[in-house]
C-alpha positions, 0 to 999 in steps of 0.5 A: 843583839850582837848574834843577830850581826854576827849571823847577819855578817856572816851570812852576808859573806857567804853571799859575797863569797858565792856570788863571786864563785858564781862570778868566776865563770863567768868572767872566765867564759867574758874573757875565753873571745878575750883569749880566743880573739888573741890566738886568733891575731896569733895565728894570722900576724905568723901568717903576714910573717911566714908570706914574708921570706916565701913566693906568694901561692894560690891556693897551695900552686907555689910561686917558683915550683917547676913545672913537673911539679907542678904538673904533679900535683894532687890537687887539681884548682879548678872545675870541672873535677877530672881536670889535669893542667895542659901546656904548650909554648907561651906566646911570648915563645911562639911570637920568637917561632917557637912550636907549640909543644916544644921544650925548649921554649923560651916559656910555657904556658899552662891551663887546666882543661877537661875531656869534653865530647873528644875534645880538650876544653879550658877548665875554668879556674877557681878563685874565692870560690868562684869559676874563673872567666881565664886563667893561665899558669906562665914558667920560664927557665929562672936560670937560664938553663935549670928547669921551668918555672912557675913566675906567674898567675894570672885570673880574671874574676867577676866583680864582685868575687873580685871585691871580695877576695880583696877582703879575703887578701888584705886579712891574711895580708894586711894592707895593701903597699898601693892601694887605688880606689879612684872607681868613681872616674871616669877610666879609673881602674883602682888597682891593689898590689901585695907584696913580699921579699920575692914576689906581689898579688896586683889585683886590679880592676878593669874600666867598662867590665869592671872585671878583676885580674889577678895577679901572683908574679915572682919578683925579677922574672920581667929581667928573666925573661930578657936574659933568657931572650937575650940568650935564646937569640945569640945562640941563634939556635932553632929550639921550634 
């Protein structure tokens, strides 16, 4: 009888150890998604931390780069293939009488364009995988004398793309600093703003069309523009 109980105990112990051994891989597999989720959270946290110190960028095109760096960029964020940046005096400088494509312009606006039937046609920037309705990249001499630098990127996108982009921006940068969601109110213009120490991203849904406007902006650019304007007016320069 004693022998029988010993055999049963050994068999039971062997079964428990066997089950425990089988359970370990299962436990590891069960913990794997948790580990993967933790790693993903660390990546998101690191991305958000880095975004606090550097200007925001649109698919690798960063605010603050020079116009030469923008033109030399190997990747064009527009369709069709073969599009290139075309730059001319911005409307703000044109209103002062500066000539188009003047190298001395107060500010310069660039758009991606392509050759179509022996003429230039504006291309469509690709935002969140969809062609934008409009786009413009604006440059100015931030320090009043140096190279033209990218201070604003603006895009007009359709409502569905804007909604998807809003979620993508929140995933990447966290909740917006400002969020007005009164979409049901007459004439409402829901707006979402993300910002860091040096730049901001504003996504705004337009009333009526419900298209979205997406704007990347360097902080302080309005002050730089006004300072350059005052300098240009005070000098009486006939830059074009």
